[in-house]
N, CA, C and O atoms as CSV, one atom per row, in Angstrom:
chain,resi,resn,atom,element,x,y,z
A,1,MET,N,N,-19.927,-21.472,-12.608
A,1,MET,CA,C,-19.719,-19.962,-12.069
A,1,MET,C,C,-21.403,-18.882,-12.133
A,1,MET,O,O,-22.090,-18.407,-13.037
A,2,THR,N,N,-21.469,-18.912,-10.291
A,2,THR,CA,C,-22.923,-17.804,-10.065
A,2,THR,C,C,-22.816,-16.165,-10.518
A,2,THR,O,O,-21.685,-15.777,-10.812
A,3,CYS,N,N,-23.771,-15.325,-10.581
A,3,CYS,CA,C,-23.856,-14.004,-10.339
A,3,CYS,C,C,-24.915,-13.820,-9.526
A,3,CYS,O,O,-25.682,-14.587,-8.946
A,4,CYS,N,N,-24.809,-12.712,-9.596
A,4,CYS,CA,C,-26.069,-11.709,-8.678
A,4,CYS,C,C,-25.765,-10.452,-8.554
A,4,CYS,O,O,-24.894,-9.818,-7.957
A,5,GLY,N,N,-26.463,-10.259,-9.090
A,5,GLY,CA,C,-27.370,-8.634,-9.705
A,5,GLY,C,C,-27.823,-7.926,-7.955
A,5,GLY,O,O,-28.462,-8.651,-7.193
A,6,LEU,N,N,-27.586,-7.115,-7.702
A,6,LEU,CA,C,-28.255,-6.296,-7.206
A,6,LEU,C,C,-28.557,-4.635,-7.592
A,6,LEU,O,O,-27.829,-3.900,-8.261
A,7,TRP,N,N,-29.474,-4.402,-7.141
A,7,TRP,CA,C,-30.370,-3.343,-7.414
A,7,TRP,C,C,-31.142,-2.891,-6.492
A,7,TRP,O,O,-32.225,-3.314,-6.086
A,8,ILE,N,N,-30.149,-1.478,-6.002
A,8,ILE,CA,C,-30.990,-0.646,-4.515
A,8,ILE,C,C,-31.983,-0.216,-4.682
A,8,ILE,O,O,-31.693,0.930,-5.028
A,9,ALA,N,N,-33.105,-0.289,-4.697
A,9,ALA,CA,C,-34.308,0.411,-4.009
A,9,ALA,C,C,-34.426,1.567,-3.351
A,9,ALA,O,O,-33.393,2.178,-3.623
A,10,ARG,N,N,-35.265,2.402,-2.449
A,10,ARG,CA,C,-35.461,2.851,-2.069
A,10,ARG,C,C,-35.743,2.553,-0.716
A,10,ARG,O,O,-35.250,3.457,-0.042
A,11,SER,N,N,-36.539,1.360,0.308
A,11,SER,CA,C,-35.807,1.180,1.273
A,11,SER,C,C,-35.038,-0.486,1.359
A,11,SER,O,O,-35.108,-1.028,2.462
A,12,THR,N,N,-34.546,-1.022,0.571
A,12,THR,CA,C,-34.486,-2.288,0.188
A,12,THR,C,C,-33.159,-2.067,-1.132
A,12,THR,O,O,-32.977,-1.278,-2.060
A,13,ILE,N,N,-32.317,-3.462,-0.460
A,13,ILE,CA,C,-31.250,-3.702,-1.687
A,13,ILE,C,C,-32.064,-4.943,-2.396
A,13,ILE,O,O,-32.433,-5.844,-1.643
A,14,CYS,N,N,-32.226,-4.998,-3.149
A,14,CYS,CA,C,-32.923,-6.436,-4.458
A,14,CYS,C,C,-31.570,-7.507,-4.789
A,14,CYS,O,O,-30.453,-7.125,-5.136
A,15,THR,N,N,-31.942,-8.742,-4.609
A,15,THR,CA,C,-30.205,-9.437,-4.911
A,15,THR,C,C,-31.137,-10.622,-5.826
A,15,THR,O,O,-32.120,-11.186,-5.345
A,16,ALA,N,N,-30.615,-10.870,-7.236
A,16,ALA,CA,C,-30.873,-12.429,-7.842
A,16,ALA,C,C,-29.418,-13.331,-8.160
A,16,ALA,O,O,-28.399,-13.324,-8.852
A,17,LEU,N,N,-29.896,-13.834,-7.468
A,17,LEU,CA,C,-28.607,-15.354,-7.971
A,17,LEU,C,C,-28.568,-15.978,-9.156
A,17,LEU,O,O,-29.656,-16.480,-9.439
A,18,VAL,N,N,-27.915,-16.103,-9.778
A,18,VAL,CA,C,-28.661,-17.276,-11.158
A,18,VAL,C,C,-27.457,-18.153,-11.126
A,18,VAL,O,O,-26.533,-17.749,-10.421
A,19,ASP,N,N,-27.261,-19.538,-11.908
A,19,ASP,CA,C,-26.144,-20.414,-12.264
A,19,ASP,C,C,-25.662,-19.782,-13.117
A,19,ASP,O,O,-26.108,-18.665,-13.379
A,20,ALA,N,N,-24.461,-20.401,-13.890
A,20,ALA,CA,C,-23.914,-20.700,-15.100
A,20,ALA,C,C,-25.109,-20.572,-16.340
A,20,ALA,O,O,-25.067,-19.527,-16.989
A,21,ASP,N,N,-25.900,-21.323,-16.610
A,21,ASP,CA,C,-27.184,-21.179,-17.590
A,21,ASP,C,C,-28.000,-19.884,-17.256
A,21,ASP,O,O,-28.385,-19.292,-18.265
A,22,GLY,N,N,-28.353,-19.306,-16.044
A,22,GLY,CA,C,-29.052,-18.039,-16.389
A,22,GLY,C,C,-29.953,-18.036,-15.987
A,22,GLY,O,O,-30.872,-17.295,-16.335
A,23,LYS,N,N,-30.010,-19.371,-14.584
A,23,LYS,CA,C,-31.493,-19.575,-13.817
A,23,LYS,C,C,-31.202,-19.199,-13.038
A,23,LYS,O,O,-30.152,-19.299,-12.403
A,24,GLN,N,N,-32.319,-18.527,-12.866
A,24,GLN,CA,C,-32.416,-18.347,-11.533
A,24,GLN,C,C,-32.541,-19.185,-10.159
A,24,GLN,O,O,-33.546,-19.871,-9.978
A,25,LEU,N,N,-31.855,-19.145,-9.514
A,25,LEU,CA,C,-31.056,-20.294,-7.737
A,25,LEU,C,C,-31.974,-19.216,-6.722
A,25,LEU,O,O,-32.775,-19.856,-6.041
A,26,SER,N,N,-32.019,-17.913,-6.510
A,26,SER,CA,C,-32.797,-17.276,-5.259
A,26,SER,C,C,-32.540,-15.436,-6.201
A,26,SER,O,O,-31.795,-14.836,-6.975
A,27,ALA,N,N,-34.053,-15.264,-5.205
A,27,ALA,CA,C,-34.230,-13.831,-5.490
A,27,ALA,C,C,-35.052,-13.086,-3.996
A,27,ALA,O,O,-36.175,-13.479,-3.680
A,28,PHE,N,N,-34.540,-12.317,-3.421
A,28,PHE,CA,C,-35.093,-11.702,-1.804
A,28,PHE,C,C,-33.828,-9.925,-2.120
A,28,PHE,O,O,-32.851,-9.464,-2.709
A,29,PRO,N,N,-35.020,-9.651,-1.085
A,29,PRO,CA,C,-34.552,-8.431,-0.724
A,29,PRO,C,C,-33.944,-8.324,0.772
A,29,PRO,O,O,-34.317,-9.020,1.716
A,30,ILE,N,N,-32.702,-7.090,0.832
A,30,ILE,CA,C,-32.162,-7.243,2.311
A,30,ILE,C,C,-32.300,-5.425,2.602
A,30,ILE,O,O,-32.406,-4.481,1.820
A,31,ALA,N,N,-32.259,-5.485,3.603
A,31,ALA,CA,C,-32.171,-4.100,4.299
A,31,ALA,C,C,-30.980,-3.313,4.150
A,31,ALA,O,O,-29.891,-3.739,3.765
A,32,ARG,N,N,-31.216,-2.323,4.429
A,32,ARG,CA,C,-30.151,-1.290,3.704
A,32,ARG,C,C,-29.503,-0.579,5.144
A,32,ARG,O,O,-29.189,0.550,5.521
A,33,THR,N,N,-29.511,-1.983,5.694
A,33,THR,CA,C,-28.678,-1.046,7.123
A,33,THR,C,C,-26.869,-2.243,6.526
A,33,THR,O,O,-26.606,-2.879,5.505
A,34,ASN,N,N,-26.051,-1.962,7.921
A,34,ASN,CA,C,-24.857,-2.056,7.121
A,34,ASN,C,C,-24.578,-3.532,7.826
A,34,ASN,O,O,-23.665,-4.185,7.321
A,35,GLU,N,N,-25.722,-4.465,9.638
A,35,GLU,CA,C,-25.621,-5.044,9.134
A,35,GLU,C,C,-26.275,-6.247,8.296
A,35,GLU,O,O,-25.803,-7.355,8.044
A,36,ALA,N,N,-27.566,-5.657,7.927
A,36,ALA,CA,C,-27.966,-7.094,6.903
A,36,ALA,C,C,-26.789,-6.843,5.893
A,36,ALA,O,O,-25.880,-7.531,6.357
A,37,ARG,N,N,-26.334,-6.246,4.798
A,37,ARG,CA,C,-25.211,-5.564,4.454
A,37,ARG,C,C,-24.077,-6.603,4.872
A,37,ARG,O,O,-24.024,-7.686,4.290
A,38,GLY,N,N,-23.653,-6.451,5.343
A,38,GLY,CA,C,-22.290,-7.514,5.659
A,38,GLY,C,C,-23.095,-8.829,5.913
A,38,GLY,O,O,-22.647,-9.698,5.165
A,39,ASN,N,N,-23.988,-9.241,6.592
A,39,ASN,CA,C,-24.434,-10.331,6.794
A,39,ASN,C,C,-25.471,-11.277,5.974
A,39,ASN,O,O,-26.182,-12.194,6.384
A,40,TYR,N,N,-25.190,-10.348,3.749
A,40,TYR,CA,C,-25.888,-11.213,2.823
A,40,TYR,C,C,-24.015,-11.544,1.955
A,40,TYR,O,O,-23.477,-12.448,1.315
A,41,LEU,N,N,-23.574,-9.896,2.585
A,41,LEU,CA,C,-21.863,-10.508,1.172
A,41,LEU,C,C,-21.102,-11.759,2.483
A,41,LEU,O,O,-20.662,-12.635,1.738
A,42,ALA,N,N,-20.920,-12.007,3.295
A,42,ALA,CA,C,-21.061,-12.688,4.763
A,42,ALA,C,C,-20.764,-14.298,3.834
A,42,ALA,O,O,-19.824,-14.958,3.390
A,43,HIS,N,N,-22.497,-14.343,3.943
A,43,HIS,CA,C,-23.028,-14.921,2.988
A,43,HIS,C,C,-22.605,-15.801,1.584
A,43,HIS,O,O,-21.961,-16.813,1.308
A,44,MET,N,N,-23.213,-14.990,1.044
A,44,MET,CA,C,-22.007,-14.716,-0.129
A,44,MET,C,C,-20.503,-15.668,-0.316
A,44,MET,O,O,-20.313,-16.722,-0.922
A,45,ALA,N,N,-19.589,-14.817,0.462
A,45,ALA,CA,C,-18.648,-15.095,0.164
A,45,ALA,C,C,-18.115,-16.758,0.999
A,45,ALA,O,O,-17.028,-17.164,0.588
A,46,ALA,N,N,-18.559,-17.328,1.688
A,46,ALA,CA,C,-18.770,-18.655,2.606
A,46,ALA,C,C,-19.574,-19.161,1.462
A,46,ALA,O,O,-19.058,-20.090,0.841
A,47,GLU,N,N,-20.555,-18.801,1.122
A,47,GLU,CA,C,-21.748,-20.090,0.239
A,47,GLU,C,C,-20.904,-20.633,-1.010
A,47,GLU,O,O,-20.577,-21.733,-1.454
A,48,ARG,N,N,-20.682,-18.998,-1.414
A,48,ARG,CA,C,-20.318,-19.021,-3.120
A,48,ARG,C,C,-18.508,-18.788,-3.060
A,48,ARG,O,O,-17.844,-19.629,-3.666
A,49,GLY,N,N,-17.821,-17.740,-2.388
A,49,GLY,CA,C,-16.714,-17.799,-2.198
A,49,GLY,C,C,-16.787,-16.641,-3.518
A,49,GLY,O,O,-17.642,-15.778,-3.718
A,50,ALA,N,N,-14.824,-17.176,-4.795
A,50,ALA,CA,C,-15.017,-16.917,-5.529
A,50,ALA,C,C,-15.585,-17.187,-7.232
A,50,ALA,O,O,-15.188,-16.803,-8.332
A,51,ASP,N,N,-16.365,-17.784,-6.899
A,51,ASP,CA,C,-16.817,-18.411,-8.325
A,51,ASP,C,C,-18.423,-17.191,-8.047
A,51,ASP,O,O,-19.490,-17.318,-8.647
A,52,CYS,N,N,-18.198,-16.437,-7.314
A,52,CYS,CA,C,-19.326,-15.496,-7.359
A,52,CYS,C,C,-18.864,-14.054,-7.950
A,52,CYS,O,O,-17.888,-13.382,-7.619
A,53,ARG,N,N,-19.786,-13.802,-8.850
A,53,ARG,CA,C,-19.901,-11.926,-9.595
A,53,ARG,C,C,-20.383,-11.521,-9.060
A,53,ARG,O,O,-20.891,-12.506,-8.523
A,54,LEU,N,N,-21.005,-10.331,-8.355
A,54,LEU,CA,C,-21.552,-8.865,-8.102
A,54,LEU,C,C,-22.185,-8.432,-9.261
A,54,LEU,O,O,-21.918,-8.815,-10.400
A,55,VAL,N,N,-22.611,-8.024,-9.100
A,55,VAL,CA,C,-23.452,-7.653,-11.146
A,55,VAL,C,C,-24.287,-6.165,-10.344
A,55,VAL,O,O,-25.385,-6.252,-9.795
A,56,LEU,N,N,-23.201,-4.429,-10.478
A,56,LEU,CA,C,-24.554,-3.739,-10.268
A,56,LEU,C,C,-24.095,-2.617,-10.718
A,56,LEU,O,O,-23.026,-2.868,-11.275
A,57,THR,N,N,-24.344,-1.460,-10.777
A,57,THR,CA,C,-24.310,-0.062,-11.542
A,57,THR,C,C,-23.686,0.725,-10.851
A,57,THR,O,O,-23.754,0.850,-9.628
A,58,ASP,N,N,-22.856,1.470,-11.808
A,58,ASP,CA,C,-21.757,2.328,-11.627
A,58,ASP,C,C,-22.509,3.857,-9.873
A,58,ASP,O,O,-22.252,4.429,-8.813
A,59,VAL,N,N,-23.714,3.546,-11.250
A,59,VAL,CA,C,-24.236,4.450,-10.263
A,59,VAL,C,C,-24.537,4.485,-8.694
A,59,VAL,O,O,-24.084,5.185,-7.788
A,60,GLN,N,N,-25.339,3.608,-8.726
A,60,GLN,CA,C,-25.809,2.831,-7.654
A,60,GLN,C,C,-24.415,2.688,-5.930
A,60,GLN,O,O,-24.472,2.928,-4.724
A,61,ALA,N,N,-23.230,2.091,-7.066
A,61,ALA,CA,C,-22.348,1.678,-6.151
A,61,ALA,C,C,-21.324,3.268,-5.322
A,61,ALA,O,O,-20.597,3.063,-4.349
A,62,ARG,N,N,-21.440,4.320,-5.770
A,62,ARG,CA,C,-21.135,5.570,-5.353
A,62,ARG,C,C,-21.918,6.181,-4.616
A,62,ARG,O,O,-21.708,7.318,-4.194
A,63,LEU,N,N,-23.657,4.986,-4.193
A,63,LEU,CA,C,-24.547,5.439,-3.802
A,63,LEU,C,C,-25.025,5.009,-2.714
A,63,LEU,O,O,-25.995,5.283,-2.007
A,64,ASP,N,N,-23.960,4.096,-2.691
A,64,ASP,CA,C,-24.426,2.351,-1.664
A,64,ASP,C,C,-23.322,1.665,-1.539
A,64,ASP,O,O,-22.817,1.014,-2.454
A,65,VAL,N,N,-22.736,1.796,-0.035
A,65,VAL,CA,C,-21.853,0.880,0.630
A,65,VAL,C,C,-21.292,-1.058,0.148
A,65,VAL,O,O,-20.409,-1.909,0.044
A,66,ILE,N,N,-22.943,-0.595,0.009
A,66,ILE,CA,C,-22.684,-2.760,-0.477
A,66,ILE,C,C,-21.596,-2.895,-1.978
A,66,ILE,O,O,-21.580,-4.065,-2.360
A,67,ALA,N,N,-21.140,-2.406,-2.439
A,67,ALA,CA,C,-19.965,-2.148,-3.674
A,67,ALA,C,C,-18.482,-2.509,-2.647
A,67,ALA,O,O,-17.666,-3.418,-2.490
A,68,HIS,N,N,-18.720,-1.447,-2.233
A,68,HIS,CA,C,-17.113,-1.789,-1.860
A,68,HIS,C,C,-17.192,-2.416,-0.113
A,68,HIS,O,O,-16.034,-2.530,0.289
A,69,LEU,N,N,-17.764,-2.648,0.496
A,69,LEU,CA,C,-18.526,-3.804,1.552
A,69,LEU,C,C,-17.722,-5.025,1.058
A,69,LEU,O,O,-17.059,-5.643,1.892
A,70,ALA,N,N,-17.728,-5.512,-0.524
A,70,ALA,CA,C,-18.180,-6.887,-1.159
A,70,ALA,C,C,-16.513,-6.618,-1.736
A,70,ALA,O,O,-15.886,-7.674,-1.654
A,71,VAL,N,N,-15.767,-5.603,-2.225
A,71,VAL,CA,C,-14.680,-6.191,-2.313
A,71,VAL,C,C,-13.810,-6.022,-1.003
A,71,VAL,O,O,-12.932,-6.882,-0.928
A,72,GLU,N,N,-13.832,-5.352,-0.221
A,72,GLU,CA,C,-13.224,-5.583,0.825
A,72,GLU,C,C,-13.269,-6.685,1.892
A,72,GLU,O,O,-12.940,-6.593,3.074
A,73,MET,N,N,-13.804,-7.874,1.145
A,73,MET,CA,C,-14.374,-9.191,1.169
A,73,MET,C,C,-13.877,-10.059,0.473
A,73,MET,O,O,-13.952,-11.268,0.694
A,74,LYS,N,N,-13.237,-9.451,-0.574
A,74,LYS,CA,C,-12.645,-10.121,-1.604
A,74,LYS,C,C,-13.762,-11.196,-2.019
A,74,LYS,O,O,-13.828,-12.368,-1.647
A,75,LEU,N,N,-14.483,-10.619,-2.742
A,75,LEU,CA,C,-15.729,-10.718,-3.204
A,75,LEU,C,C,-15.361,-9.842,-5.007
A,75,LEU,O,O,-14.711,-8.805,-5.134
A,76,THR,N,N,-15.885,-10.502,-5.955
A,76,THR,CA,C,-15.587,-10.123,-7.301
A,76,THR,C,C,-16.829,-8.966,-7.331
A,76,THR,O,O,-17.951,-9.177,-6.872
A,77,VAL,N,N,-16.476,-7.942,-7.846
A,77,VAL,CA,C,-17.589,-6.855,-8.003
A,77,VAL,C,C,-17.468,-6.293,-9.288
A,77,VAL,O,O,-16.291,-6.185,-9.631
A,78,HIS,N,N,-18.387,-5.852,-10.208
A,78,HIS,CA,C,-18.324,-5.701,-11.316
A,78,HIS,C,C,-19.414,-4.767,-11.831
A,78,HIS,O,O,-20.482,-5.379,-11.821
A,79,LEU,N,N,-19.593,-3.150,-12.409
A,79,LEU,CA,C,-20.347,-2.603,-12.567
A,79,LEU,C,C,-20.819,-1.690,-13.805
A,79,LEU,O,O,-20.079,-0.919,-14.417
A,80,ALA,N,N,-21.746,-1.842,-13.980
A,80,ALA,CA,C,-22.421,-1.471,-15.180
A,80,ALA,C,C,-22.800,-0.723,-14.938
A,80,ALA,O,O,-23.131,-0.423,-13.791
A,81,PRO,N,N,-23.044,0.553,-16.870
A,81,PRO,CA,C,-22.843,1.175,-16.978
A,81,PRO,C,C,-24.142,1.789,-17.335
A,81,PRO,O,O,-24.766,1.911,-18.389
A,82,TRP,N,N,-24.398,2.233,-15.745
A,82,TRP,CA,C,-25.745,3.086,-15.663
A,82,TRP,C,C,-26.659,3.219,-17.146
A,82,TRP,O,O,-27.772,2.698,-17.228
A,83,ARG,N,N,-26.274,3.695,-17.863
A,83,ARG,CA,C,-27.885,3.967,-19.047
A,83,ARG,C,C,-27.940,3.245,-19.727
A,83,ARG,O,O,-28.963,3.132,-20.401
A,84,THR,N,N,-26.615,2.194,-19.929
A,84,THR,CA,C,-27.334,1.094,-21.122
A,84,THR,C,C,-28.028,0.024,-19.560
A,84,THR,O,O,-28.634,-1.010,-19.842
A,85,VAL,N,N,-27.955,0.185,-18.929
A,85,VAL,CA,C,-29.146,-0.607,-17.977
A,85,VAL,C,C,-30.581,0.002,-18.012
A,85,VAL,O,O,-31.687,-0.468,-18.279
A,86,GLY,N,N,-30.145,1.185,-17.653
A,86,GLY,CA,C,-31.868,2.147,-18.141
A,86,GLY,C,C,-32.125,2.041,-19.286
A,86,GLY,O,O,-33.326,2.272,-19.426
A,87,TRP,N,N,-31.425,1.704,-20.670
A,87,TRP,CA,C,-32.056,1.656,-21.945
A,87,TRP,C,C,-32.544,0.740,-21.985
A,87,TRP,O,O,-33.742,0.827,-22.256
A,88,ILE,N,N,-31.997,-0.639,-21.762
A,88,ILE,CA,C,-31.967,-1.483,-21.637
A,88,ILE,C,C,-33.538,-2.343,-20.217
A,88,ILE,O,O,-33.978,-3.474,-20.423
A,89,ARG,N,N,-34.143,-1.274,-18.717
A,89,ARG,CA,C,-34.400,-1.285,-18.427
A,89,ARG,C,C,-36.071,-0.850,-18.733
A,89,ARG,O,O,-37.023,-1.209,-18.040
A,90,ASP,N,N,-36.138,0.078,-20.044
A,90,ASP,CA,C,-37.105,0.745,-20.948
A,90,ASP,C,C,-37.061,0.600,-21.878
A,90,ASP,O,O,-37.280,1.539,-22.644
A,91,VAL,N,N,-36.825,-0.370,-22.238
A,91,VAL,CA,C,-36.959,-1.540,-23.960
A,91,VAL,C,C,-37.942,-2.425,-23.156
A,91,VAL,O,O,-39.106,-2.603,-23.515
A,92,ALA,N,N,-37.264,-3.099,-21.774
A,92,ALA,CA,C,-37.608,-4.503,-22.044
A,92,ALA,C,C,-39.320,-3.563,-21.092
A,92,ALA,O,O,-40.312,-4.244,-20.834
A,93,GLY,N,N,-39.288,-2.735,-20.906
A,93,GLY,CA,C,-40.146,-2.135,-20.192
A,93,GLY,C,C,-40.074,-3.575,-18.117
A,93,GLY,O,O,-40.489,-4.659,-17.707
A,94,LEU,N,N,-39.579,-2.853,-17.850
A,94,LEU,CA,C,-39.047,-3.384,-16.036
A,94,LEU,C,C,-38.826,-2.107,-14.970
A,94,LEU,O,O,-38.831,-2.238,-13.746
A,95,ALA,N,N,-38.608,-0.694,-15.779
A,95,ALA,CA,C,-38.301,0.665,-15.307
A,95,ALA,C,C,-39.624,0.681,-14.320
A,95,ALA,O,O,-39.476,0.948,-13.127
A,96,ARG,N,N,-41.190,0.323,-14.983
A,96,ARG,CA,C,-41.596,0.424,-14.166
A,96,ARG,C,C,-42.586,-1.142,-13.157
A,96,ARG,O,O,-43.662,-1.102,-12.561
A,97,GLY,N,N,-41.734,-2.175,-13.340
A,97,GLY,CA,C,-41.478,-3.862,-12.687
A,97,GLY,C,C,-40.847,-3.545,-11.372
A,97,GLY,O,O,-39.785,-3.001,-11.069
A,98,PRO,N,N,-41.656,-3.965,-10.809
A,98,PRO,CA,C,-40.833,-4.161,-9.350
A,98,PRO,C,C,-38.800,-4.854,-9.697
A,98,PRO,O,O,-37.895,-5.513,-10.209
A,99,PRO,N,N,-39.465,-3.829,-8.771
A,99,PRO,CA,C,-36.917,-3.852,-8.820
A,99,PRO,C,C,-36.187,-5.553,-8.950
A,99,PRO,O,O,-35.196,-5.862,-9.611
A,100,ARG,N,N,-36.954,-6.359,-8.187
A,100,ARG,CA,C,-36.233,-7.434,-8.244
A,100,ARG,C,C,-35.601,-7.928,-10.012
A,100,ARG,O,O,-34.548,-8.407,-10.434
A,101,ARG,N,N,-36.863,-7.506,-10.617
A,101,ARG,CA,C,-36.764,-8.223,-12.146
A,101,ARG,C,C,-35.213,-6.956,-12.366
A,101,ARG,O,O,-34.313,-7.441,-13.051
A,102,THR,N,N,-35.072,-6.186,-12.087
A,102,THR,CA,C,-33.941,-5.436,-12.851
A,102,THR,C,C,-32.982,-5.935,-12.217
A,102,THR,O,O,-31.877,-5.859,-12.753
A,103,ALA,N,N,-33.112,-6.689,-10.706
A,103,ALA,CA,C,-31.540,-7.668,-10.416
A,103,ALA,C,C,-30.826,-8.687,-10.860
A,103,ALA,O,O,-29.625,-8.922,-10.990
A,104,LEU,N,N,-32.309,-9.518,-11.169
A,104,LEU,CA,C,-32.009,-10.591,-11.663
A,104,LEU,C,C,-31.536,-10.185,-13.701
A,104,LEU,O,O,-30.938,-11.002,-14.400
A,105,LEU,N,N,-32.004,-8.802,-14.203
A,105,LEU,CA,C,-31.278,-8.690,-15.695
A,105,LEU,C,C,-29.458,-8.749,-15.746
A,105,LEU,O,O,-28.541,-9.149,-16.463
A,106,LEU,N,N,-29.819,-7.755,-13.901
A,106,LEU,CA,C,-28.030,-7.539,-13.687
A,106,LEU,C,C,-27.199,-8.483,-13.765
A,106,LEU,O,O,-26.137,-8.495,-14.388
A,107,ALA,N,N,-27.895,-9.689,-12.828
A,107,ALA,CA,C,-26.555,-10.779,-12.753
A,107,ALA,C,C,-27.087,-11.483,-14.194
A,107,ALA,O,O,-26.271,-12.355,-14.491
A,108,ARG,N,N,-28.279,-11.398,-15.287
A,108,ARG,CA,C,-27.579,-12.585,-16.066
A,108,ARG,C,C,-26.786,-11.192,-17.130
A,108,ARG,O,O,-26.165,-11.718,-18.055
A,109,MET,N,N,-26.714,-9.949,-17.163
A,109,MET,CA,C,-25.253,-8.867,-18.147
A,109,MET,C,C,-24.328,-9.368,-17.375
A,109,MET,O,O,-23.345,-8.724,-17.743
A,110,GLY,N,N,-23.928,-10.155,-16.465
A,110,GLY,CA,C,-22.592,-10.930,-15.972
A,110,GLY,C,C,-22.117,-11.815,-16.790
A,110,GLY,O,O,-20.932,-11.841,-17.121
A,111,LEU,N,N,-22.886,-12.528,-17.146
A,111,LEU,CA,C,-22.839,-14.046,-17.467
A,111,LEU,C,C,-22.954,-13.872,-19.108
A,111,LEU,O,O,-22.236,-14.551,-19.842
A,112,HIS,N,N,-24.038,-12.784,-19.710
A,112,HIS,CA,C,-23.998,-12.579,-21.614
A,112,HIS,C,C,-22.348,-12.789,-22.154
A,112,HIS,O,O,-21.496,-12.830,-21.266
A,113,PRO,N,N,-21.954,-12.905,-23.419
A,113,PRO,CA,C,-21.260,-12.259,-24.218
A,113,PRO,C,C,-21.099,-10.795,-24.832
A,113,PRO,O,O,-20.116,-10.335,-25.413
A,114,LEU,N,N,-22.417,-10.137,-24.530
A,114,LEU,CA,C,-22.578,-9.263,-25.235
A,114,LEU,C,C,-21.841,-8.219,-24.027
A,114,LEU,O,O,-20.843,-7.540,-24.271
A,115,PHE,N,N,-22.488,-8.244,-22.805
A,115,PHE,CA,C,-23.243,-7.550,-21.966
A,115,PHE,C,C,-21.380,-7.369,-21.256
A,115,PHE,O,O,-20.949,-6.270,-20.908
A,116,ARG,N,N,-20.934,-8.054,-21.214
A,116,ARG,CA,C,-19.368,-8.454,-20.732
A,116,ARG,C,C,-18.822,-8.136,-20.315
A,116,ARG,O,O,-18.599,-8.139,-19.104
A,117,PRO,N,N,-18.126,-7.508,-21.507
A,117,PRO,CA,C,-17.361,-7.019,-22.360
A,117,PRO,C,C,-17.463,-5.061,-21.450
A,117,PRO,O,O,-16.582,-4.319,-21.014
A,118,GLN,N,N,-19.114,-4.921,-21.547
A,118,GLN,CA,C,-19.448,-3.154,-20.877
A,118,GLN,C,C,-19.137,-3.266,-19.816
A,118,GLN,O,O,-19.026,-2.065,-19.567
A,119,LEU,N,N,-18.680,-4.139,-18.179
A,119,LEU,CA,C,-18.755,-4.361,-17.393
A,119,LEU,C,C,-17.385,-3.867,-16.242
A,119,LEU,O,O,-16.608,-4.818,-16.153
A,120,HIS,N,N,-17.089,-3.096,-15.689
A,120,HIS,CA,C,-16.277,-2.959,-15.298
A,120,HIS,C,C,-15.872,-3.369,-13.637
A,120,HIS,O,O,-16.452,-3.306,-12.553
A,121,ARG,N,N,-14.815,-3.723,-14.028
A,121,ARG,CA,C,-14.784,-4.701,-12.135
A,121,ARG,C,C,-13.673,-3.329,-11.210
A,121,ARG,O,O,-12.623,-2.752,-11.492
A,122,LEU,N,N,-14.628,-3.296,-10.060
A,122,LEU,CA,C,-14.406,-2.270,-9.202
A,122,LEU,C,C,-12.353,-3.060,-8.226
A,122,LEU,O,O,-11.889,-4.038,-7.639
A,123,GLU,N,N,-12.170,-2.397,-8.475
A,123,GLU,CA,C,-10.957,-2.913,-7.720
A,123,GLU,C,C,-10.508,-1.987,-5.994
A,123,GLU,O,O,-10.644,-0.775,-6.157
A,124,SER,N,N,-10.011,-2.372,-4.419
A,124,SER,CA,C,-10.224,-1.672,-3.794
A,124,SER,C,C,-8.683,-1.137,-5.035
A,124,SER,O,O,-7.970,-1.482,-5.977
A,125,ASP,N,N,-9.181,0.496,-3.514
A,125,ASP,CA,C,-7.808,1.369,-3.259
A,125,ASP,C,C,-6.921,0.972,-2.176
A,125,ASP,O,O,-7.334,0.971,-1.016
A,126,ASP,N,N,-6.108,0.742,-2.378
A,126,ASP,CA,C,-5.148,0.678,-0.659
A,126,ASP,C,C,-5.054,2.328,-0.670
A,126,ASP,O,O,-4.545,2.708,0.385
A,127,ARG,N,N,-5.297,3.107,-1.299
A,127,ARG,CA,C,-4.259,4.260,-0.444
A,127,ARG,C,C,-5.367,5.156,-0.327
A,127,ARG,O,O,-5.117,6.310,-0.675
A,128,GLN,N,N,-7.155,4.797,0.292
A,128,GLN,CA,C,-7.332,5.153,0.318
A,128,GLN,C,C,-8.050,4.670,2.418
A,128,GLN,O,O,-7.909,3.508,2.800
A,129,LEU,N,N,-8.615,5.588,3.251
A,129,LEU,CA,C,-9.107,4.728,4.653
A,129,LEU,C,C,-10.668,4.605,4.275
A,129,LEU,O,O,-11.395,5.259,3.527
A,130,SER,N,N,-10.891,3.403,5.175
A,130,SER,CA,C,-11.955,2.824,5.225
A,130,SER,C,C,-12.952,3.964,5.949
A,130,SER,O,O,-12.788,4.121,7.158
A,131,MET,N,N,-13.609,4.478,5.516
A,131,MET,CA,C,-15.106,4.879,6.611
A,131,MET,C,C,-15.712,4.758,7.245
A,131,MET,O,O,-16.221,5.563,8.026
A,132,LEU,N,N,-15.929,3.117,7.035
A,132,LEU,CA,C,-16.532,2.676,7.883
A,132,LEU,C,C,-15.829,2.066,9.385
A,132,LEU,O,O,-16.555,1.600,10.263
């Protein structure tokens, strides 16, 4: 299984993809446009499919549509608690570093047995109408 961490920065969404051992496979930014989000998620669905888990914070999932687009595309999305991620970023010194490192942290959180129980799966709500 692979995990992809998503960290939403000011102008980009930083991504980090890791394999089952936590080794980084790729990391790059994507633009915060609907086209870029859709292209990246379509690529993830085609390349990794059900084998990939996307991880981002619960607060960022409310602020950006990428998590909900991923669920609509049948990708697995897990939400990490904002406070937990914030504490880890502070302790590890990532709060002042490049955002791609936080994306890598989120990707590895999805694999680590200590953090996996704290992640909550984002489910689609069929009762809501899509705004896109």
